[in-house]
LOLUM-571718 format. One record per atom (N, C-alpha, C): atom name; x, y, z; residue number from 1. Coordinates in steps of 0.2 Angstrom, whole numbers. Example, Ala and Ser with C-alpha at 12.3 -4.5 7.8 and 13.67 -1.06 7.14 Angstrom:
REM LOLUM-571718
+------+-------+-------+-------+------+
: name :     x :     y :     z : resi :
+------+-------+-------+-------+------+
:    N :    66 :   -28 :    39 :    1 :
:   CA :    62 :   -22 :    39 :    1 :
:    C :    66 :   -16 :    39 :    1 :
:    N :    64 :   -11 :    35 :    2 :
:   CA :    68 :    -5 :    36 :    2 :
:    C :    64 :     0 :    39 :    2 :
+------+-------+-------+-------+------+
This chain:
REM LOLUM-571718
+------+-------+-------+-------+------+
: name :     x :     y :     z : resi :
+------+-------+-------+-------+------+
:    N :   440 :   460 :   562 :    1 :
:   CA :   440 :   453 :   564 :    1 :
:    C :   447 :   452 :   567 :    1 :
:    N :   447 :   449 :   573 :    2 :
:   CA :   454 :   447 :   576 :    2 :
:    C :   456 :   441 :   574 :    2 :
:    N :   463 :   441 :   572 :    3 :
:   CA :   466 :   435 :   569 :    3 :
:    C :   472 :   434 :   573 :    3 :
:    N :   474 :   428 :   575 :    4 :
:   CA :   480 :   426 :   578 :    4 :
:    C :   485 :   422 :   574 :    4 :
:    N :   491 :   422 :   576 :    5 :
:   CA :   496 :   417 :   573 :    5 :
:    C :   493 :   410 :   573 :    5 :
:    N :   494 :   406 :   567 :    6 :
:   CA :   492 :   399 :   567 :    6 :
:    C :   484 :   399 :   565 :    6 :
:    N :   480 :   404 :   565 :    7 :
:   CA :   473 :   404 :   563 :    7 :
:    C :   473 :   402 :   556 :    7 :
:    N :   467 :   399 :   554 :    8 :
:   CA :   466 :   398 :   547 :    8 :
:    C :   460 :   402 :   545 :    8 :
:    N :   460 :   407 :   541 :    9 :
:   CA :   455 :   411 :   539 :    9 :
:    C :   453 :   411 :   532 :    9 :
:    N :   447 :   413 :   530 :   10 :
:   CA :   445 :   413 :   523 :   10 :
:    C :   447 :   420 :   520 :   10 :
:    N :   450 :   421 :   514 :   11 :
:   CA :   451 :   427 :   511 :   11 :
:    C :   449 :   426 :   504 :   11 :
:    N :   447 :   432 :   501 :   12 :
:   CA :   444 :   432 :   494 :   12 :
:    C :   450 :   433 :   489 :   12 :
:    N :   451 :   429 :   484 :   13 :
:   CA :   456 :   430 :   479 :   13 :
:    C :   453 :   431 :   473 :   13 :
:    N :   455 :   436 :   469 :   14 :
:   CA :   453 :   438 :   463 :   14 :
:    C :   455 :   433 :   457 :   14 :
:    N :   450 :   432 :   452 :   15 :
:   CA :   452 :   428 :   446 :   15 :
:    C :   455 :   433 :   442 :   15 :
:    N :   457 :   430 :   436 :   16 :
:   CA :   461 :   434 :   431 :   16 :
:    C :   457 :   440 :   428 :   16 :
:    N :   451 :   440 :   428 :   17 :
:   CA :   447 :   446 :   426 :   17 :
:    C :   446 :   451 :   431 :   17 :
:    N :   449 :   450 :   437 :   18 :
:   CA :   449 :   455 :   442 :   18 :
:    C :   441 :   457 :   444 :   18 :
:    N :   436 :   454 :   443 :   19 :
:   CA :   430 :   455 :   444 :   19 :
:    C :   426 :   451 :   449 :   19 :
:    N :   428 :   444 :   449 :   20 :
:   CA :   425 :   439 :   453 :   20 :
:    C :   431 :   436 :   458 :   20 :
:    N :   428 :   434 :   464 :   21 :
:   CA :   433 :   432 :   469 :   21 :
:    C :   430 :   425 :   471 :   21 :
:    N :   435 :   421 :   474 :   22 :
:   CA :   433 :   415 :   477 :   22 :
:    C :   437 :   415 :   484 :   22 :
:    N :   433 :   413 :   489 :   23 :
:   CA :   436 :   412 :   496 :   23 :
:    C :   441 :   406 :   496 :   23 :
:    N :   447 :   407 :   499 :   24 :
:   CA :   452 :   402 :   499 :   24 :
:    C :   454 :   402 :   507 :   24 :
:    N :   456 :   396 :   509 :   25 :
:   CA :   459 :   396 :   516 :   25 :
:    C :   466 :   399 :   516 :   25 :
:    N :   468 :   402 :   521 :   26 :
:   CA :   475 :   405 :   522 :   26 :
:    C :   477 :   404 :   529 :   26 :
:    N :   483 :   402 :   530 :   27 :
:   CA :   486 :   401 :   537 :   27 :
:    C :   490 :   408 :   539 :   27 :
:    N :   488 :   410 :   544 :   28 :
:   CA :   491 :   417 :   547 :   28 :
:    C :   498 :   415 :   550 :   28 :
:    N :   503 :   419 :   547 :   29 :
:   CA :   510 :   418 :   549 :   29 :
:    C :   512 :   423 :   554 :   29 :
:    N :   509 :   429 :   553 :   30 :
:   CA :   511 :   435 :   558 :   30 :
:    C :   505 :   440 :   558 :   30 :
:    N :   503 :   441 :   564 :   31 :
:   CA :   496 :   445 :   564 :   31 :
:    C :   497 :   452 :   567 :   31 :
:    N :   503 :   454 :   570 :   32 :
:   CA :   504 :   460 :   573 :   32 :
:    C :   506 :   466 :   569 :   32 :
:    N :   503 :   467 :   563 :   33 :
:   CA :   505 :   472 :   559 :   33 :
:    C :   500 :   478 :   559 :   33 :
:    N :   502 :   484 :   558 :   34 :
:   CA :   498 :   490 :   558 :   34 :
:    C :   492 :   489 :   553 :   34 :
:    N :   486 :   493 :   555 :   35 :
:   CA :   480 :   493 :   551 :   35 :
:    C :   477 :   486 :   550 :   35 :
:    N :   477 :   482 :   555 :   36 :
:   CA :   474 :   475 :   555 :   36 :
:    C :   476 :   471 :   549 :   36 :
:    N :   482 :   472 :   547 :   37 :
:   CA :   485 :   468 :   542 :   37 :
:    C :   488 :   461 :   545 :   37 :
:    N :   489 :   456 :   541 :   38 :
:   CA :   493 :   450 :   543 :   38 :
:    C :   496 :   447 :   537 :   38 :
:    N :   501 :   443 :   538 :   39 :
:   CA :   505 :   439 :   533 :   39 :
:    C :   503 :   432 :   534 :   39 :
:    N :   501 :   430 :   528 :   40 :
:   CA :   498 :   423 :   527 :   40 :
:    C :   501 :   419 :   521 :   40 :
:    N :   499 :   413 :   521 :   41 :
:   CA :   501 :   408 :   516 :   41 :
:    C :   495 :   404 :   514 :   41 :
:    N :   494 :   404 :   507 :   42 :
:   CA :   488 :   400 :   504 :   42 :
:    C :   489 :   393 :   506 :   42 :
:    N :   483 :   390 :   508 :   43 :
:   CA :   483 :   383 :   509 :   43 :
:    C :   479 :   380 :   503 :   43 :
:    N :   483 :   375 :   500 :   44 :
:   CA :   480 :   372 :   494 :   44 :
:    C :   482 :   364 :   494 :   44 :
:    N :   477 :   361 :   490 :   45 :
:   CA :   478 :   353 :   490 :   45 :
:    C :   481 :   352 :   483 :   45 :
:    N :   482 :   357 :   479 :   46 :
:   CA :   485 :   355 :   472 :   46 :
:    C :   493 :   355 :   473 :   46 :
:    N :   496 :   351 :   469 :   47 :
:   CA :   503 :   350 :   469 :   47 :
:    C :   506 :   355 :   464 :   47 :
+------+-------+-------+-------+------+
């Protein structure tokens, strides 16, 4: 999957039991890392 800076993508985050995940939106901050990695920050409506 191709991602660019400022894209919003869904990433799976594990719960405390490390068995189940939930997709959460992430804002891509930097995308030009090796092995198709990127740096992102979780988007949340919780304070």
